[in-house]
mmCIF entry with sequence, helices, sheets and N, C-alpha, C, O atoms, coordinates in Angstrom:
data_MODEL
# 
_entry.id   MODEL 
# 
_entity.id                         1 
_entity.type                       polymer 
_entity.pdbx_number_of_molecules   1 
# 
_entity_poly.entity_id                      1 
_entity_poly.type                           'polypeptide(L)' 
_entity_poly.nstd_linkage                   no 
_entity_poly.nstd_monomer                   no 
_entity_poly.pdbx_seq_one_letter_code       
;(UNK)(UNK)(UNK)(UNK)(UNK)(UNK)(UNK)(UNK)(UNK)(UNK)(UNK)(UNK)(UNK)(UNK)(UNK)(UNK)
(UNK)(UNK)(UNK)(UNK)(UNK)(UNK)(UNK)(UNK)(UNK)(UNK)(UNK)(UNK)(UNK)(UNK)(UNK)(UNK)
(UNK)(UNK)(UNK)(UNK)(UNK)(UNK)(UNK)(UNK)(UNK)(UNK)(UNK)(UNK)
;
_entity_poly.pdbx_seq_one_letter_code_can   XXXXXXXXXXXXXXXXXXXXXXXXXXXXXXXXXXXXXXXXXXXX 
_entity_poly.pdbx_strand_id                 A 
# 
loop_
_entity_poly_seq.entity_id 
_entity_poly_seq.num 
_entity_poly_seq.mon_id 
_entity_poly_seq.hetero 
1 1  UNK n 
1 2  UNK n 
1 3  UNK n 
1 4  UNK n 
1 5  UNK n 
1 6  UNK n 
1 7  UNK n 
1 8  UNK n 
1 9  UNK n 
1 10 UNK n 
1 11 UNK n 
1 12 UNK n 
1 13 UNK n 
1 14 UNK n 
1 15 UNK n 
1 16 UNK n 
1 17 UNK n 
1 18 UNK n 
1 19 UNK n 
1 20 UNK n 
1 21 UNK n 
1 22 UNK n 
1 23 UNK n 
1 24 UNK n 
1 25 UNK n 
1 26 UNK n 
1 27 UNK n 
1 28 UNK n 
1 29 UNK n 
1 30 UNK n 
1 31 UNK n 
1 32 UNK n 
1 33 UNK n 
1 34 UNK n 
1 35 UNK n 
1 36 UNK n 
1 37 UNK n 
1 38 UNK n 
1 39 UNK n 
1 40 UNK n 
1 41 UNK n 
1 42 UNK n 
1 43 UNK n 
1 44 UNK n 
# 
_struct_asym.id          A 
_struct_asym.entity_id   1 
# 
_struct_conf.conf_type_id            HELX_P 
_struct_conf.id                      HELX_P1 
_struct_conf.pdbx_PDB_helix_id       AA1 
_struct_conf.beg_label_comp_id       UNK 
_struct_conf.beg_label_asym_id       A 
_struct_conf.beg_label_seq_id        12 
_struct_conf.pdbx_beg_PDB_ins_code   ? 
_struct_conf.end_label_comp_id       UNK 
_struct_conf.end_label_asym_id       A 
_struct_conf.end_label_seq_id        42 
_struct_conf.pdbx_end_PDB_ins_code   ? 
_struct_conf.beg_auth_comp_id        UNK 
_struct_conf.beg_auth_asym_id        A 
_struct_conf.beg_auth_seq_id         12 
_struct_conf.end_auth_comp_id        UNK 
_struct_conf.end_auth_asym_id        A 
_struct_conf.end_auth_seq_id         42 
_struct_conf.pdbx_PDB_helix_class    1 
_struct_conf.details                 ? 
_struct_conf.pdbx_PDB_helix_length   31 
# 
_struct_conf_type.id          HELX_P 
_struct_conf_type.criteria    ? 
_struct_conf_type.reference   ? 
# 
loop_
_atom_site.group_PDB 
_atom_site.id 
_atom_site.type_symbol 
_atom_site.label_atom_id 
_atom_site.label_alt_id 
_atom_site.label_comp_id 
_atom_site.label_asym_id 
_atom_site.label_entity_id 
_atom_site.label_seq_id 
_atom_site.pdbx_PDB_ins_code 
_atom_site.Cartn_x 
_atom_site.Cartn_y 
_atom_site.Cartn_z 
_atom_site.occupancy 
_atom_site.B_iso_or_equiv 
_atom_site.pdbx_formal_charge 
_atom_site.auth_seq_id 
_atom_site.auth_comp_id 
_atom_site.auth_asym_id 
_atom_site.auth_atom_id 
_atom_site.pdbx_PDB_model_num 
ATOM 1   N N  . UNK A 1 1  ? -69.664 89.278 79.826 1.00 0.00 ? 1  UNK A N  1 
ATOM 2   C CA . UNK A 1 1  ? -68.841 88.052 79.764 1.00 0.00 ? 1  UNK A CA 1 
ATOM 3   C C  . UNK A 1 1  ? -69.047 87.155 81.010 1.00 0.00 ? 1  UNK A C  1 
ATOM 4   O O  . UNK A 1 1  ? -68.913 87.632 82.137 1.00 0.00 ? 1  UNK A O  1 
ATOM 5   N N  . UNK A 1 2  ? -69.358 85.913 80.820 1.00 0.00 ? 2  UNK A N  1 
ATOM 6   C CA . UNK A 1 2  ? -69.562 84.958 82.014 1.00 0.00 ? 2  UNK A CA 1 
ATOM 7   C C  . UNK A 1 2  ? -68.273 84.720 82.771 1.00 0.00 ? 2  UNK A C  1 
ATOM 8   O O  . UNK A 1 2  ? -67.190 84.704 82.185 1.00 0.00 ? 2  UNK A O  1 
ATOM 9   N N  . UNK A 1 3  ? -68.385 84.551 83.970 1.00 0.00 ? 3  UNK A N  1 
ATOM 10  C CA . UNK A 1 3  ? -67.252 84.134 84.846 1.00 0.00 ? 3  UNK A CA 1 
ATOM 11  C C  . UNK A 1 3  ? -66.786 82.776 84.415 1.00 0.00 ? 3  UNK A C  1 
ATOM 12  O O  . UNK A 1 3  ? -67.592 81.908 84.081 1.00 0.00 ? 3  UNK A O  1 
ATOM 13  N N  . UNK A 1 4  ? -65.467 82.585 84.422 1.00 0.00 ? 4  UNK A N  1 
ATOM 14  C CA . UNK A 1 4  ? -64.821 81.293 84.041 1.00 0.00 ? 4  UNK A CA 1 
ATOM 15  C C  . UNK A 1 4  ? -64.919 80.401 85.263 1.00 0.00 ? 4  UNK A C  1 
ATOM 16  O O  . UNK A 1 4  ? -64.548 80.724 86.391 1.00 0.00 ? 4  UNK A O  1 
ATOM 17  N N  . UNK A 1 5  ? -65.502 79.149 84.886 1.00 0.00 ? 5  UNK A N  1 
ATOM 18  C CA . UNK A 1 5  ? -65.403 78.138 85.985 1.00 0.00 ? 5  UNK A CA 1 
ATOM 19  C C  . UNK A 1 5  ? -64.579 76.995 85.507 1.00 0.00 ? 5  UNK A C  1 
ATOM 20  O O  . UNK A 1 5  ? -64.832 76.429 84.444 1.00 0.00 ? 5  UNK A O  1 
ATOM 21  N N  . UNK A 1 6  ? -63.596 76.652 86.286 1.00 0.00 ? 6  UNK A N  1 
ATOM 22  C CA . UNK A 1 6  ? -62.574 75.714 85.884 1.00 0.00 ? 6  UNK A CA 1 
ATOM 23  C C  . UNK A 1 6  ? -63.103 74.344 85.755 1.00 0.00 ? 6  UNK A C  1 
ATOM 24  O O  . UNK A 1 6  ? -63.808 73.918 86.669 1.00 0.00 ? 6  UNK A O  1 
ATOM 25  N N  . UNK A 1 7  ? -62.846 73.586 84.711 1.00 0.00 ? 7  UNK A N  1 
ATOM 26  C CA . UNK A 1 7  ? -63.220 72.335 84.389 1.00 0.00 ? 7  UNK A CA 1 
ATOM 27  C C  . UNK A 1 7  ? -64.558 72.131 83.859 1.00 0.00 ? 7  UNK A C  1 
ATOM 28  O O  . UNK A 1 7  ? -65.008 70.986 83.890 1.00 0.00 ? 7  UNK A O  1 
ATOM 29  N N  . UNK A 1 8  ? -65.287 73.113 83.357 1.00 0.00 ? 8  UNK A N  1 
ATOM 30  C CA . UNK A 1 8  ? -66.629 72.861 82.911 1.00 0.00 ? 8  UNK A CA 1 
ATOM 31  C C  . UNK A 1 8  ? -66.730 72.970 81.323 1.00 0.00 ? 8  UNK A C  1 
ATOM 32  O O  . UNK A 1 8  ? -67.828 72.842 80.781 1.00 0.00 ? 8  UNK A O  1 
ATOM 33  N N  . UNK A 1 9  ? -65.669 73.187 80.644 1.00 0.00 ? 9  UNK A N  1 
ATOM 34  C CA . UNK A 1 9  ? -65.557 73.266 79.212 1.00 0.00 ? 9  UNK A CA 1 
ATOM 35  C C  . UNK A 1 9  ? -65.637 71.943 78.632 1.00 0.00 ? 9  UNK A C  1 
ATOM 36  O O  . UNK A 1 9  ? -64.951 71.032 79.095 1.00 0.00 ? 9  UNK A O  1 
ATOM 37  N N  . UNK A 1 10 ? -66.517 71.744 77.538 1.00 0.00 ? 10 UNK A N  1 
ATOM 38  C CA . UNK A 1 10 ? -66.410 70.449 76.856 1.00 0.00 ? 10 UNK A CA 1 
ATOM 39  C C  . UNK A 1 10 ? -65.293 70.392 75.928 1.00 0.00 ? 10 UNK A C  1 
ATOM 40  O O  . UNK A 1 10 ? -65.193 71.166 74.976 1.00 0.00 ? 10 UNK A O  1 
ATOM 41  N N  . UNK A 1 11 ? -64.380 69.398 76.225 1.00 0.00 ? 11 UNK A N  1 
ATOM 42  C CA . UNK A 1 11 ? -63.111 69.293 75.455 1.00 0.00 ? 11 UNK A CA 1 
ATOM 43  C C  . UNK A 1 11 ? -63.019 68.062 74.554 1.00 0.00 ? 11 UNK A C  1 
ATOM 44  O O  . UNK A 1 11 ? -61.954 67.668 74.079 1.00 0.00 ? 11 UNK A O  1 
ATOM 45  N N  . UNK A 1 12 ? -64.284 67.441 74.336 1.00 0.00 ? 12 UNK A N  1 
ATOM 46  C CA . UNK A 1 12 ? -64.231 66.183 73.544 1.00 0.00 ? 12 UNK A CA 1 
ATOM 47  C C  . UNK A 1 12 ? -63.740 66.335 72.109 1.00 0.00 ? 12 UNK A C  1 
ATOM 48  O O  . UNK A 1 12 ? -63.097 65.450 71.545 1.00 0.00 ? 12 UNK A O  1 
ATOM 49  N N  . UNK A 1 13 ? -64.080 67.526 71.526 1.00 0.00 ? 13 UNK A N  1 
ATOM 50  C CA . UNK A 1 13 ? -63.695 67.750 70.168 1.00 0.00 ? 13 UNK A CA 1 
ATOM 51  C C  . UNK A 1 13 ? -62.110 67.965 70.108 1.00 0.00 ? 13 UNK A C  1 
ATOM 52  O O  . UNK A 1 13 ? -61.405 67.474 69.226 1.00 0.00 ? 13 UNK A O  1 
ATOM 53  N N  . UNK A 1 14 ? -61.693 68.675 71.043 1.00 0.00 ? 14 UNK A N  1 
ATOM 54  C CA . UNK A 1 14 ? -60.139 68.917 71.091 1.00 0.00 ? 14 UNK A CA 1 
ATOM 55  C C  . UNK A 1 14 ? -59.456 67.530 71.332 1.00 0.00 ? 14 UNK A C  1 
ATOM 56  O O  . UNK A 1 14 ? -58.429 67.220 70.729 1.00 0.00 ? 14 UNK A O  1 
ATOM 57  N N  . UNK A 1 15 ? -60.037 66.746 72.194 1.00 0.00 ? 15 UNK A N  1 
ATOM 58  C CA . UNK A 1 15 ? -59.350 65.391 72.478 1.00 0.00 ? 15 UNK A CA 1 
ATOM 59  C C  . UNK A 1 15 ? -59.383 64.601 71.227 1.00 0.00 ? 15 UNK A C  1 
ATOM 60  O O  . UNK A 1 15 ? -58.373 63.961 70.937 1.00 0.00 ? 15 UNK A O  1 
ATOM 61  N N  . UNK A 1 16 ? -60.417 64.565 70.448 1.00 0.00 ? 16 UNK A N  1 
ATOM 62  C CA . UNK A 1 16 ? -60.532 63.889 69.136 1.00 0.00 ? 16 UNK A CA 1 
ATOM 63  C C  . UNK A 1 16 ? -59.426 64.316 68.247 1.00 0.00 ? 16 UNK A C  1 
ATOM 64  O O  . UNK A 1 16 ? -58.672 63.507 67.706 1.00 0.00 ? 16 UNK A O  1 
ATOM 65  N N  . UNK A 1 17 ? -59.341 65.636 68.102 1.00 0.00 ? 17 UNK A N  1 
ATOM 66  C CA . UNK A 1 17 ? -58.303 66.244 67.188 1.00 0.00 ? 17 UNK A CA 1 
ATOM 67  C C  . UNK A 1 17 ? -56.895 65.880 67.563 1.00 0.00 ? 17 UNK A C  1 
ATOM 68  O O  . UNK A 1 17 ? -56.052 65.541 66.732 1.00 0.00 ? 17 UNK A O  1 
ATOM 69  N N  . UNK A 1 18 ? -56.676 65.971 68.910 1.00 0.00 ? 18 UNK A N  1 
ATOM 70  C CA . UNK A 1 18 ? -55.362 65.630 69.392 1.00 0.00 ? 18 UNK A CA 1 
ATOM 71  C C  . UNK A 1 18 ? -55.070 64.155 69.155 1.00 0.00 ? 18 UNK A C  1 
ATOM 72  O O  . UNK A 1 18 ? -53.948 63.819 68.774 1.00 0.00 ? 18 UNK A O  1 
ATOM 73  N N  . UNK A 1 19 ? -56.003 63.288 69.359 1.00 0.00 ? 19 UNK A N  1 
ATOM 74  C CA . UNK A 1 19 ? -55.772 61.889 69.150 1.00 0.00 ? 19 UNK A CA 1 
ATOM 75  C C  . UNK A 1 19 ? -55.463 61.581 67.644 1.00 0.00 ? 19 UNK A C  1 
ATOM 76  O O  . UNK A 1 19 ? -54.651 60.713 67.323 1.00 0.00 ? 19 UNK A O  1 
ATOM 77  N N  . UNK A 1 20 ? -56.192 62.378 66.694 1.00 0.00 ? 20 UNK A N  1 
ATOM 78  C CA . UNK A 1 20 ? -55.865 62.203 65.277 1.00 0.00 ? 20 UNK A CA 1 
ATOM 79  C C  . UNK A 1 20 ? -54.536 62.679 64.996 1.00 0.00 ? 20 UNK A C  1 
ATOM 80  O O  . UNK A 1 20 ? -53.855 62.040 64.195 1.00 0.00 ? 20 UNK A O  1 
ATOM 81  N N  . UNK A 1 21 ? -54.046 63.771 65.575 1.00 0.00 ? 21 UNK A N  1 
ATOM 82  C CA . UNK A 1 21 ? -52.797 64.383 65.327 1.00 0.00 ? 21 UNK A CA 1 
ATOM 83  C C  . UNK A 1 21 ? -51.647 63.375 65.794 1.00 0.00 ? 21 UNK A C  1 
ATOM 84  O O  . UNK A 1 21 ? -50.627 63.272 65.112 1.00 0.00 ? 21 UNK A O  1 
ATOM 85  N N  . UNK A 1 22 ? -51.818 62.657 66.928 1.00 0.00 ? 22 UNK A N  1 
ATOM 86  C CA . UNK A 1 22 ? -50.846 61.713 67.483 1.00 0.00 ? 22 UNK A CA 1 
ATOM 87  C C  . UNK A 1 22 ? -50.864 60.535 66.566 1.00 0.00 ? 22 UNK A C  1 
ATOM 88  O O  . UNK A 1 22 ? -49.783 60.030 66.260 1.00 0.00 ? 22 UNK A O  1 
ATOM 89  N N  . UNK A 1 23 ? -51.936 60.062 66.113 1.00 0.00 ? 23 UNK A N  1 
ATOM 90  C CA . UNK A 1 23 ? -52.104 58.950 65.149 1.00 0.00 ? 23 UNK A CA 1 
ATOM 91  C C  . UNK A 1 23 ? -51.283 59.238 63.898 1.00 0.00 ? 23 UNK A C  1 
ATOM 92  O O  . UNK A 1 23 ? -50.454 58.436 63.467 1.00 0.00 ? 23 UNK A O  1 
ATOM 93  N N  . UNK A 1 24 ? -51.553 60.441 63.320 1.00 0.00 ? 24 UNK A N  1 
ATOM 94  C CA . UNK A 1 24 ? -50.902 60.926 62.149 1.00 0.00 ? 24 UNK A CA 1 
ATOM 95  C C  . UNK A 1 24 ? -49.389 60.992 62.249 1.00 0.00 ? 24 UNK A C  1 
ATOM 96  O O  . UNK A 1 24 ? -48.653 60.586 61.349 1.00 0.00 ? 24 UNK A O  1 
ATOM 97  N N  . UNK A 1 25 ? -48.967 61.515 63.366 1.00 0.00 ? 25 UNK A N  1 
ATOM 98  C CA . UNK A 1 25 ? -47.552 61.638 63.734 1.00 0.00 ? 25 UNK A CA 1 
ATOM 99  C C  . UNK A 1 25 ? -46.878 60.224 63.771 1.00 0.00 ? 25 UNK A C  1 
ATOM 100 O O  . UNK A 1 25 ? -45.839 59.994 63.151 1.00 0.00 ? 25 UNK A O  1 
ATOM 101 N N  . UNK A 1 26 ? -47.524 59.298 64.528 1.00 0.00 ? 26 UNK A N  1 
ATOM 102 C CA . UNK A 1 26 ? -46.975 57.979 64.575 1.00 0.00 ? 26 UNK A CA 1 
ATOM 103 C C  . UNK A 1 26 ? -46.794 57.276 63.218 1.00 0.00 ? 26 UNK A C  1 
ATOM 104 O O  . UNK A 1 26 ? -45.777 56.642 62.935 1.00 0.00 ? 26 UNK A O  1 
ATOM 105 N N  . UNK A 1 27 ? -47.873 57.433 62.378 1.00 0.00 ? 27 UNK A N  1 
ATOM 106 C CA . UNK A 1 27 ? -47.880 56.843 61.048 1.00 0.00 ? 27 UNK A CA 1 
ATOM 107 C C  . UNK A 1 27 ? -46.719 57.541 60.215 1.00 0.00 ? 27 UNK A C  1 
ATOM 108 O O  . UNK A 1 27 ? -46.034 56.849 59.462 1.00 0.00 ? 27 UNK A O  1 
ATOM 109 N N  . UNK A 1 28 ? -46.522 58.722 60.327 1.00 0.00 ? 28 UNK A N  1 
ATOM 110 C CA . UNK A 1 28 ? -45.539 59.530 59.489 1.00 0.00 ? 28 UNK A CA 1 
ATOM 111 C C  . UNK A 1 28 ? -44.176 59.007 59.976 1.00 0.00 ? 28 UNK A C  1 
ATOM 112 O O  . UNK A 1 28 ? -43.336 58.683 59.136 1.00 0.00 ? 28 UNK A O  1 
ATOM 113 N N  . UNK A 1 29 ? -43.929 58.914 61.215 1.00 0.00 ? 29 UNK A N  1 
ATOM 114 C CA . UNK A 1 29 ? -42.660 58.476 61.735 1.00 0.00 ? 29 UNK A CA 1 
ATOM 115 C C  . UNK A 1 29 ? -42.338 57.024 61.310 1.00 0.00 ? 29 UNK A C  1 
ATOM 116 O O  . UNK A 1 29 ? -41.199 56.709 60.965 1.00 0.00 ? 29 UNK A O  1 
ATOM 117 N N  . UNK A 1 30 ? -43.394 56.123 61.343 1.00 0.00 ? 30 UNK A N  1 
ATOM 118 C CA . UNK A 1 30 ? -43.209 54.732 61.044 1.00 0.00 ? 30 UNK A CA 1 
ATOM 119 C C  . UNK A 1 30 ? -42.888 54.607 59.542 1.00 0.00 ? 30 UNK A C  1 
ATOM 120 O O  . UNK A 1 30 ? -42.024 53.818 59.160 1.00 0.00 ? 30 UNK A O  1 
ATOM 121 N N  . UNK A 1 31 ? -43.568 55.368 58.712 1.00 0.00 ? 31 UNK A N  1 
ATOM 122 C CA . UNK A 1 31 ? -43.326 55.348 57.199 1.00 0.00 ? 31 UNK A CA 1 
ATOM 123 C C  . UNK A 1 31 ? -41.908 55.894 56.915 1.00 0.00 ? 31 UNK A C  1 
ATOM 124 O O  . UNK A 1 31 ? -41.189 55.354 56.075 1.00 0.00 ? 31 UNK A O  1 
ATOM 125 N N  . UNK A 1 32 ? -41.553 56.871 57.563 1.00 0.00 ? 32 UNK A N  1 
ATOM 126 C CA . UNK A 1 32 ? -40.230 57.520 57.486 1.00 0.00 ? 32 UNK A CA 1 
ATOM 127 C C  . UNK A 1 32 ? -39.102 56.515 57.775 1.00 0.00 ? 32 UNK A C  1 
ATOM 128 O O  . UNK A 1 32 ? -38.156 56.316 57.013 1.00 0.00 ? 32 UNK A O  1 
ATOM 129 N N  . UNK A 1 33 ? -39.298 55.911 58.940 1.00 0.00 ? 33 UNK A N  1 
ATOM 130 C CA . UNK A 1 33 ? -38.350 54.897 59.361 1.00 0.00 ? 33 UNK A CA 1 
ATOM 131 C C  . UNK A 1 33 ? -38.259 53.724 58.345 1.00 0.00 ? 33 UNK A C  1 
ATOM 132 O O  . UNK A 1 33 ? -37.171 53.242 58.029 1.00 0.00 ? 33 UNK A O  1 
ATOM 133 N N  . UNK A 1 34 ? -39.417 53.292 57.855 1.00 0.00 ? 34 UNK A N  1 
ATOM 134 C CA . UNK A 1 34 ? -39.518 52.244 56.868 1.00 0.00 ? 34 UNK A CA 1 
ATOM 135 C C  . UNK A 1 34 ? -38.715 52.624 55.640 1.00 0.00 ? 34 UNK A C  1 
ATOM 136 O O  . UNK A 1 34 ? -37.955 51.798 55.134 1.00 0.00 ? 34 UNK A O  1 
ATOM 137 N N  . UNK A 1 35 ? -38.849 53.803 55.160 1.00 0.00 ? 35 UNK A N  1 
ATOM 138 C CA . UNK A 1 35 ? -38.241 54.361 53.877 1.00 0.00 ? 35 UNK A CA 1 
ATOM 139 C C  . UNK A 1 35 ? -36.747 54.284 54.126 1.00 0.00 ? 35 UNK A C  1 
ATOM 140 O O  . UNK A 1 35 ? -36.014 53.796 53.267 1.00 0.00 ? 35 UNK A O  1 
ATOM 141 N N  . UNK A 1 36 ? -36.263 54.757 55.291 1.00 0.00 ? 36 UNK A N  1 
ATOM 142 C CA . UNK A 1 36 ? -34.928 54.828 55.574 1.00 0.00 ? 36 UNK A CA 1 
ATOM 143 C C  . UNK A 1 36 ? -34.274 53.357 55.627 1.00 0.00 ? 36 UNK A C  1 
ATOM 144 O O  . UNK A 1 36 ? -33.187 53.079 55.120 1.00 0.00 ? 36 UNK A O  1 
ATOM 145 N N  . UNK A 1 37 ? -35.036 52.535 56.262 1.00 0.00 ? 37 UNK A N  1 
ATOM 146 C CA . UNK A 1 37 ? -34.505 51.158 56.314 1.00 0.00 ? 37 UNK A CA 1 
ATOM 147 C C  . UNK A 1 37 ? -34.406 50.556 54.904 1.00 0.00 ? 37 UNK A C  1 
ATOM 148 O O  . UNK A 1 37 ? -33.420 49.898 54.572 1.00 0.00 ? 37 UNK A O  1 
ATOM 149 N N  . UNK A 1 38 ? -35.431 50.786 54.084 1.00 0.00 ? 38 UNK A N  1 
ATOM 150 C CA . UNK A 1 38 ? -35.419 50.312 52.739 1.00 0.00 ? 38 UNK A CA 1 
ATOM 151 C C  . UNK A 1 38 ? -34.194 50.928 51.937 1.00 0.00 ? 38 UNK A C  1 
ATOM 152 O O  . UNK A 1 38 ? -33.564 50.203 51.167 1.00 0.00 ? 38 UNK A O  1 
ATOM 153 N N  . UNK A 1 39 ? -33.891 52.122 52.095 1.00 0.00 ? 39 UNK A N  1 
ATOM 154 C CA . UNK A 1 39 ? -32.764 52.758 51.434 1.00 0.00 ? 39 UNK A CA 1 
ATOM 155 C C  . UNK A 1 39 ? -31.498 52.210 51.943 1.00 0.00 ? 39 UNK A C  1 
ATOM 156 O O  . UNK A 1 39 ? -30.563 52.065 51.156 1.00 0.00 ? 39 UNK A O  1 
ATOM 157 N N  . UNK A 1 40 ? -31.366 51.870 53.266 1.00 0.00 ? 40 UNK A N  1 
ATOM 158 C CA . UNK A 1 40 ? -30.221 51.353 53.784 1.00 0.00 ? 40 UNK A CA 1 
ATOM 159 C C  . UNK A 1 40 ? -29.947 49.966 53.256 1.00 0.00 ? 40 UNK A C  1 
ATOM 160 O O  . UNK A 1 40 ? -28.807 49.632 52.936 1.00 0.00 ? 40 UNK A O  1 
ATOM 161 N N  . UNK A 1 41 ? -30.951 49.181 53.166 1.00 0.00 ? 41 UNK A N  1 
ATOM 162 C CA . UNK A 1 41 ? -30.893 47.827 52.722 1.00 0.00 ? 41 UNK A CA 1 
ATOM 163 C C  . UNK A 1 41 ? -30.400 47.683 51.321 1.00 0.00 ? 41 UNK A C  1 
ATOM 164 O O  . UNK A 1 41 ? -29.485 46.926 50.996 1.00 0.00 ? 41 UNK A O  1 
ATOM 165 N N  . UNK A 1 42 ? -31.109 48.507 50.464 1.00 0.00 ? 42 UNK A N  1 
ATOM 166 C CA . UNK A 1 42 ? -30.895 48.322 49.024 1.00 0.00 ? 42 UNK A CA 1 
ATOM 167 C C  . UNK A 1 42 ? -29.821 49.355 48.565 1.00 0.00 ? 42 UNK A C  1 
ATOM 168 O O  . UNK A 1 42 ? -29.584 49.471 47.363 1.00 0.00 ? 42 UNK A O  1 
ATOM 169 N N  . UNK A 1 43 ? -29.208 50.062 49.435 1.00 0.00 ? 43 UNK A N  1 
ATOM 170 C CA . UNK A 1 43 ? -28.141 51.071 49.105 1.00 0.00 ? 43 UNK A CA 1 
ATOM 171 C C  . UNK A 1 43 ? -28.471 51.958 48.016 1.00 0.00 ? 43 UNK A C  1 
ATOM 172 O O  . UNK A 1 43 ? -27.689 52.155 47.086 1.00 0.00 ? 43 UNK A O  1 
ATOM 173 N N  . UNK A 1 44 ? -29.631 52.508 48.106 1.00 0.00 ? 44 UNK A N  1 
ATOM 174 C CA . UNK A 1 44 ? -30.110 53.423 46.952 1.00 0.00 ? 44 UNK A CA 1 
ATOM 175 C C  . UNK A 1 44 ? -29.445 54.800 47.191 1.00 0.00 ? 44 UNK A C  1 
ATOM 176 O O  . UNK A 1 44 ? -29.655 55.731 46.413 1.00 0.00 ? 44 UNK A O  1 
# 
């Protein structure tokens, strides 16, 4: 097993996945808030 050297790992793929997760979370929250506002306005 090779000795670990701090800061040498390629994390570009993990950064892309994390950015996608954040984007998905923001869209989910925005849509949920939109649905709640719609329900509040039209008293469904």
